[in-house]
C-alpha positions as CSV (number, residue, x, y, z in Angstrom):
1,X,0.0,0.0,0.0
2,X,1.5,3.3,-1.0
3,X,0.9,6.3,1.3
4,X,1.8,10.0,1.6
5,X,2.5,11.0,5.2
6,X,1.8,14.5,6.6
7,X,3.8,14.6,9.9
8,X,3.2,17.0,12.8
9,X,-0.4,17.7,11.9
10,X,-2.7,19.0,14.7
11,X,-5.7,16.9,13.9
12,X,-4.0,13.5,14.1
13,X,-5.7,10.6,15.9
14,X,-5.2,6.9,15.9
15,X,-8.8,6.7,14.7
16,X,-10.0,6.4,11.1
17,X,-9.8,10.2,10.7
18,X,-6.0,10.0,10.4
19,X,-6.3,8.1,7.1
20,X,-8.0,9.4,4.0
21,X,-7.9,8.9,0.2
22,X,-7.4,12.0,-1.9
23,X,-7.2,11.8,-5.7
24,X,-6.4,8.1,-5.4
25,X,-3.6,8.6,-3.0
26,X,-3.7,7.3,0.6
27,X,-2.9,10.2,3.0
28,X,-1.9,9.5,6.6
29,X,-1.9,12.4,9.0
30,X,0.1,12.0,12.2
31,X,1.0,14.3,15.1
32,X,4.4,12.8,15.6
33,X,7.4,14.8,14.3
34,X,9.9,13.5,11.7
35,X,12.7,13.3,14.2
36,X,13.9,10.0,15.5
37,X,11.5,8.1,13.2
38,X,8.6,8.8,15.5
39,X,6.3,9.6,12.6
40,X,6.9,6.1,11.1
41,X,5.8,4.4,14.3
42,X,2.7,6.6,14.4
43,X,1.9,5.9,10.8
44,X,1.9,2.2,11.5
45,X,-0.3,2.7,14.5
46,X,-2.8,4.9,12.7
47,X,-3.0,2.6,9.6
48,X,-3.4,-0.5,11.8
49,X,-6.3,1.2,13.7
50,X,-8.0,2.3,10.5
51,X,-7.8,-1.2,9.0
52,X,-8.7,-2.9,12.3
53,X,-5.6,-5.1,12.4
54,X,-2.8,-5.5,15.0
55,X,0.2,-3.1,14.6
56,X,2.5,-6.1,14.2
57,X,0.7,-6.8,10.9
58,X,1.6,-3.5,9.4
59,X,5.2,-2.9,8.3
60,X,7.1,-0.2,6.6
61,X,8.6,-1.6,3.3
62,X,10.1,1.6,1.8
63,X,10.4,5.3,2.5
64,X,11.8,5.3,6.0
65,X,13.0,8.9,5.7
66,X,10.6,10.1,2.9
67,X,7.0,11.4,2.9
68,X,6.0,8.8,0.4
69,X,6.0,5.4,2.0
70,X,5.2,1.8,1.0
71,X,3.5,-0.3,3.7
72,X,2.7,-4.0,3.8
73,X,-0.3,-5.3,5.7
74,X,0.1,-9.0,6.5
75,X,-3.0,-11.1,6.1
76,X,-4.9,-8.6,3.9
77,X,-5.1,-8.7,0.2
78,X,-4.7,-5.4,-1.8
79,X,-8.4,-5.6,-2.6
80,X,-9.3,-5.9,1.1
81,X,-7.1,-2.9,2.0
82,X,-8.7,-0.9,-0.8
83,X,-12.1,-1.8,0.4
84,X,-11.3,-0.8,4.0
85,X,-9.9,2.5,2.8
86,X,-12.9,3.2,0.6
87,X,-15.2,2.8,3.6
88,X,-13.3,5.6,5.3
């Protein structure tokens, strides 16, 4: 799953409101700053909560220091992830 991360945003929550789809791109808003990879951990937490899976099933594949990240969700097909994102 490809995602664009917006770190240090004021309206971040680990609820579904932290994840949205805009123009076909998954956008994850998190309150954590970029420093010390805190935003990456928060992205995993927010995405896991949105998809109703354990945090251990979401992993960062690519983009550790970039805004554009590639995430893998173990146990869910791409279609299942797309469906969950579409429900918002």
